[in-house]
C-alpha positions in Angstrom: -15.6 20.3 -6.8 -12.4 20.6 -8.8 -12.1 22.4 -12.1 -11.7 19.8 -14.8 -10.6 20.5 -18.4 -10.5 17.7 -21.0 -9.1 18.1 -24.5 -11.0 15.9 -26.9 -12.0 15.2 -30.5 -15.3 13.8 -31.6 -14.2 10.5 -33.1 -12.0 9.5 -30.1 -13.4 6.5 -28.2 -10.9 7.1 -25.4 -12.3 10.6 -25.1 -15.8 9.3 -24.8 -14.8 6.8 -22.2 -12.9 9.4 -20.1 -15.9 11.7 -20.2 -18.1 8.8 -19.1 -15.9 8.2 -16.1 -16.0 11.9 -15.1 -19.8 12.1 -15.5 -20.2 9.0 -13.4 -18.2 10.8 -10.7 -20.5 13.7 -11.0 -17.6 15.9 -12.1 -18.5 18.9 -14.3 -15.8 19.5 -16.9 -14.9 22.0 -19.6 -14.5 20.2 -22.9 -12.2 21.6 -25.5 -12.7 20.0 -28.9 -9.4 20.3 -30.7 -10.9 19.3 -34.0 -13.4 22.2 -34.0 -10.8 24.5 -32.5 -7.5 23.5 -34.1 -5.5 26.3 -32.4 -6.4 24.8 -29.1 -4.4 21.7 -30.0 -1.2 23.8 -29.9 -2.3 25.0 -26.5 -2.8 21.4 -25.3 0.6 20.3 -26.6 2.2 23.2 -24.8 0.4 22.5 -21.6 1.3 18.7 -21.7 5.0 19.2 -22.6 4.5 17.7 -26.1 1.6 15.2 -25.8 -0.5 15.5 -28.9 -3.0 12.7 -28.4 -6.4 13.1 -27.0 -7.8 13.0 -24.4 -5.6 15.1 -22.2 -7.1 15.8 -18.8 -6.4 18.5 -16.3 -7.8 18.7 -12.7 -7.3 22.0 -11.0 -4.6 22.9 -13.5 -2.7 19.7 -12.9 -2.1 17.5 -15.9 -3.2 14.0 -15.0 -2.7 12.5 -18.4 -5.0 10.7 -20.8 -7.6 8.0 -20.5 -5.2 5.3 -19.2 -3.9 7.6 -16.4 -7.5 8.6 -15.5 -8.5 4.9 -15.2 -5.4 4.3 -13.0 -6.4 7.2 -10.8 -9.9 5.8 -10.5 -8.5 2.3 -9.6 -6.3 3.7 -6.9 -9.0 5.9 -5.4 -6.9 9.0 -6.0 -9.4 10.3 -8.6 -12.0 10.9 -5.9 -9.5 12.9 -3.9 -8.5 15.0 -6.8 -12.1 15.8 -7.8 -13.0 16.7 -4.2 -10.2 19.3 -3.9 -11.2 22.9 -4.5 
């Protein structure tokens, strides 16, 4: 299974929805709470070329975007392929 990293904050509904999608897929993920670890927000912004909103999702190091992009990947069937890669 792919290595998934998701940057989140606790009061973000889109973050909760994105995690729900990943859990439904059986994907384990590393969650980085940028509210509890503010320095990690700078890391996220650098990794996403300036995107400062959460969630921001990476699959095997590839930035796939936020909640809307994750849903689009799911709708197209590409999410299953990305999660299956090792």
